[in-house]
ZAMARKOL-191224 format. One record per residue (C-alpha): x, y negated, z; residue in one letter. Coordinates in steps of 0.1 Angstrom, whole numbers, plus 5000, padded with zeros to 4 digits. Example, Ala and Ser with C-alpha at 12.3 -4.5 7.8 and 13.67 -1.06 7.14 Angstrom:
512350455078A
513750115071S
This chain:
497950334908X
500750094917X
503250284935X
505450014959X
509150084963X
511150254995X
513750484999X
515050795016X
518251005024X
515951315031X
518451535053X
519351175073X
516350975075X
513751285082X
515651535100X
513851645134X
512251285139X
509651295108X
506951415121X
504551395092X
504751615058X
502751405032X
502451725011X
500351895043X
498551635063X
495451485059X
495751135042X
491751105051X
491650935085X
494550725074X
492950545046X
489350565058X
490650325088X
492050145059X
489050035043X
486650045072X
488749745087X
489449575051X
485549605048X
484649455083X
487149165077X
485749095047X
482349075051X
483348795081X
485248535059X
483748205050X
484148055018X
487347855032X
488648215041X
488148335009X
490048054994X
493548115018X
496648175002X
497648535007X
501248675008X
501048744971X
502948434956X
499748234937X
497248474949X
494248374975X
492548634997X
489848664966X
492248704940X
493848994964X
490349164968X
490149124926X
493449304924X
491949584946X
488849604921X
491349674895X
492549944916X
489650124917X
489150054885X
492250294875X
491150544900X
487650584883X
489450654849X
491350864866X
488351074879X
487050984844X
489251074826X
489150774805X
493050594812X
493350564776X
490250314772X
492050134800X
493349774785X
496849794799X
498549504791X
502149674785X
503749614823X
502649664859X
502849274867X
500649184833X
498249504844X
497649334880X
497548964866X
494749094842X
492549204865X
492848894886X
492248664858X
489848864845X
487648784880X
488748394888X
485048284873X
483248544898X
482248434934X
483648644965X
480348804968X
480548954935X
484149034940X
483449224967X
480449374956X
482449504926X
485249634949X
483049824976X
480949974947X
484050114933X
485650204964X
482650364973X
482150614945X
485750704945X
486050814982X
482751044975X
484451184947X
487651244961X
485951394990X
483951654965X
487751734953X
489351774984X
492951744997X
493952064981X
492851954943X
494451794920X
493651444897X
494351334863X
496551024864X
498850794845X
502151034853X
499951374843X
497751604873X
498751514908X
498351634941X
494551414956X
496551424990X
499551204979X
497250994955X
494950934988X
498250825011X
499750604981X
496550454980X
496050375018X
499650255016X
498050014987X
495849915013X
497649855042X
499949655023X
497049405005X
495649415042X
499049255057X
498849045028X
496048905045X
497048895076X
494549145084X
494349165123X
495249525133X
494149625167X
496549675197X
495750045200X
496050135163X
499649955157X
502150215166X
500450505149X
499650275119X
503350195116X
504150565119X
502350695093X
503450405074X
507350425075X
506550825073X
504950795039X
507050495028X
509850735029X
508851015009X
507250754985X
511050614980X
512150954977X
509551014948X
510550734931X
514050854933X
515550564955X
518050624980X
518750505014X
520050615046X
517350575076X
516950715107X
514250665132X
514850685168X
512850545202X
510550275179X
513850175161X
514850225127X
518750245122X
519150175087X
522650195066X
523650025036X
527150085026X
529650075057X
526949835075X
524149975099X
521049745108X
518449835134X
515149705127X
512049725144X
508749895125X
507449575111X
510849445097X
511349855080X
508149885061X
508549505054X
511649645037X
510349945022X
507549765005X
509449454993X
507349215013X
509949015039X
507248775034X
504848935053X
507448865082X
506448565106X
509848585123X
512048385103X
514848545114X
513748905105X
512548765075X
515748645061X
517248995073X
515349175052X
515348915022X
519148995022X
518549415028X
516449404998X
518749184979X
521049434986X
519249784972X
């Protein structure tokens, strides 16, 4: 499962303002909300909507969904303990591009049907295992709870890549768990950044410089997605901060 990069200085970033511990929190409500929103959106698309460019360079909306099929193919292989049978071409980027190319000849309806079939099977299996269980992964047995958080994050990233609308009532809570888990995932990846969340603003330190970011911009920083930001000033700032990591 691809894991997007982020960063964390645990003592400074989390502190008393860190309300969600991914090692104990239930990831399924966040994950299921992302899936429901994505499924509704995809079923509403017309042909032009499927052809629209996404924020993933060179990928249309249909290509993003083809990539999500590849994500679920990986999840199925974890469940079936058949990871060794996957045709992994040597790098994550090559794997992602291979999965998209394989499905370029399919219609949007065919890609959507494959994604739904694979995702539903994985979700049912995860429900049977439960959040206290573990699943085989490319890095060995891994807590299912954390794997589901990673997938919730992956789906949220790609939802933003295709500019899927988020209801106003859901935005704050969604941003909060994305920041919380993004920081956890960063620590897991071994990166370090100093960040603190205060009153809806993220204080980010790089060297001797400190920056105040809104949640959307900080999430774009954590996920290396400055292109998702519509505000040109915010986008340029996040691009500079990303280059400095």
